[in-house]
N, C-alpha and C positions, 0 to 999 in steps of 0.2 A: 515383969514385964515380959520376959522372956520365958520364967516360971509358968505362962498359963498357955505357951502353946506346947499342945502335945505334940510327946517325942518322934514319934512318926513325920510328922509334918517336918518337923526340921532337917531328919534325916534326911527326906526327898528333896528339901530346899539345898542341902550342903553338897546331897549329888550332882544337882541342878548345875550349881559350882562348880563342880572339880569337873567336871566331861570339859571335853574338843571344845574348841568355839568352830560353830558348825562353818565348814569352807565354802568361799562364795562360789556360784557356778558360770563355771567362763565357758559356757558353751555359745553362748552369745557374739564372745570377744574373741572368739574362736573361726566359727560363722563368721564376719563380717573382715577378720584380716585375710583371713584366706581367700573371702573374694576380692576385697582392693588387691590383695597379690595378682592374682589372677588377672585384672587387671591394666597394672602395668605391666605382666610381662607380655601379659594379651595385643597389648601399646606396642610394645618389643619387637615382637613377632610379625605385626601388622606392619610396619614401618622398614622391615630389612626385609619380608618377604617382599615388598613393595617393588623397595629399588633391585630386586634379585629379577623380578619377573619383569625387569624396566630396562635390563641388564647396564645400572648405574653402578657407580660403586658407593659402598654403603657409607652415609651420613649421617658420622656420630655427632655431631652439634645436635642436626635435627632429632635424632634417635632420642639422644639428651633430653630436648627442652619439650620432647613430646612425652616422654614419660615422667618429667617431672611436675609437668602441668598437668597429667592425666592423675599424679600421685598426691600434690595437694589438693585437688578438686572432689579426687576420692579421697582423704583425709576428713575434709570438712563434711564431706554425706555421711559417712562411716560416723563422727563425732553428733551429726544430727538424729542418725537412725538412735544412734544408742542412747542417746539423752530423752529419746521420746519413746525407751521401749524400760529403758533403767534409772530414771530419774534421779534413785536415790542415791547413784554413786556421785553426784556431782556437789552433792550439799557440803558443802564446809565453807 
């Protein structure tokens, strides 16, 4: 069966299989993680600034709780967006 394949075609298929695998595009992940990080840091800054403007001591527990809630909600939203835009990454 292999004798009937032209040699030129078999060399092309060999060259194709020996190439490096294509690297996945990570730009969507970088953008989403950057937005998530900015949301968490922005929440921390907003909470801290509100305390400073009101001349209250910084409430660290409240700051941590606000950032944790925003972080968890952000991760859920990030996953939903990624699932809609790149569903093939969630196969398996």
